[in-house]
N, C-alpha and C positions, 0 to 999 in steps of 0.2 A: 504494500500500500504506500509506504513512504517513497519507494522507488518510483512509483507512478507519479506521485506528487512532485518529486524532484524533476522527473522527466518533463512534466507539464510546465513547471516553473522555468526550466532551462529553455524549452521550446518557445515559451512566451518571451523571455528575455532576448533570445536570438532573433525572433521575429521583430521585436521592437527595435533592436539594434540595426537591422537591415532596413527597416522601413524609415527609421529616423535619419538615415544617411542620404545625402543628396549631393549632386554635382553642381549645384547652384553656386555661383561665385559672387552674388550680389550681397551676401552677408546680412540679409534682412530676415527677421523672424516673423513668420506669419502671425497675425494678431486677430484674424477673423474668428468670430464665434460660430463654430460648426453646429452648435446645438448639442445638448447632452445626449449621450447614448443611454438607452434603456434596454437591458437584456432580460427577457422573461423566459424562463424554462419551466415546463410542467411535465410531470410523469403521470401516467394513468394509475388507477388504484391497484392494478395488478403488479406494479413494480415492487420487488422485494430485494433487500440487500443480500439475501441468500441466493447467490447465483446471478445477480445483476450488478451493473456498474453504471453510474452516471457521474460525470464531472464537468463542472463549468468553471472557467477561470477567465478573469479579465484584468486589464491593467492599462494605464495610459501615462503619457509624459506630457508635461506642460512645456511652454515655450522656453522655460528656464532649464530644460532637460532634467527636471526632477520628477519623481513619481507623484501622481495625484491621488487624492483621497476619494474613494468611491463609497457609495452607500449600498449596503447589502441587506436586503429585507427590512429596509427602513432604519437601519443602524449605521452610523458613520464609521468608516474604517479608521485605522491608525495612520497618523501622519507619517510619511516616509515608507509606508508599506508598498511594495512593488507589485504584488500579485494578490488579487482577491479571488477566492474560490469557494465553491459550495460542492461538497462531496456527497456520495451516495446515501449516507445515513440520513441526511436531511430530506431526501426525496421519498423515503419509505412510505408505501401505500398511497402514493399520489399526492404530491405537494407541489407548490409553485415557488420558485426563487426569483427574486427581482434584484438585479444589480444595476446601479446608475452611476454614470460618470459625471464629472464637472463639464460644463459647456465649452470651456476654453482649452481643450486639449490640442496638442500638436499632432500626436499619433496615439492610436488606441488599438488594442488587440483583444479579441474575444475567441475563446476556444471552448468547444462543447464536444464531449465524447460520451459514447454509450455502447454497452453490449450486454448480452444475456446468455447464460449457459443452461438455464433451467426453464424459466417461464417468460413468454413474450410480453412486452408492454409497449405502450405508445409514448413517444417523446415528442413534445410540441415546444418549439422555440420561436421567439420573435425578437427582432432587433429593430429599435426605433432610433432615429437621429433627429433631434429637434422636434419630436412629436410625429414625425413622418415614418411610416413603416418601410423599412429597407428590405428586410428578410422576414418571411413568416413561413414556417413549414411544420408539418406534423408527419411523423414517420414511425412505422411499426418496427420495433426492435425484436427480431425473431431469434429464438434460441439457437445457438450453435452457428449462426451466420456471421460473416465478417462484421466487425464492429464499425460504427459510424464515427467519423471525426470531422468536425467542422472548424475551420480556422479562418477568422475574418479579421481584416486589418482596415482601419479607417484613419 
C-alpha cells in the first residue's frame, strides 16, 4: 500500500515537473485566473476495500513555484503539502470525495486509478474548471480486468 502511494506521489511530482517547464524566454509569469479545479469521484455501493482499489491524488503549483493548499471534502489541507489524496478506505460502500484547488494555479495534476479483483463496481468522476465541466465519465470496474488510470494535467 505504501509503495502504491509513493509511486503515485513520484508520478505526480514528475508530471508537475515536466508540465511546469517551458521554453519561453520572455520570463513572464502567467497571472490569469484559470478558475478553481473541482474533482469529484464517487464509487457505487458495491465497492469494497476487500479486493478493490480506488485512489485519487491531486496537486498544483502557484506562480511562485510553491505547492498550493487544496480543500479535501470541505477541509483545508496543510500549507506546503505537495500531494492531496483520498484512498480506498474512504470510498467503502459508495462514497463521494471532492477535492478543490485554488483558482490561481500555474499547473495542476489530477490522477485517478481503480481496479477490482473480486467484485465489480462503478466509478464516476468529474473535473470542473471555473464551474465548467471539462471531464465527466462513469465506468464499470470489472473484476480481474486491466485497471483504469486517468492522469490529467491543467
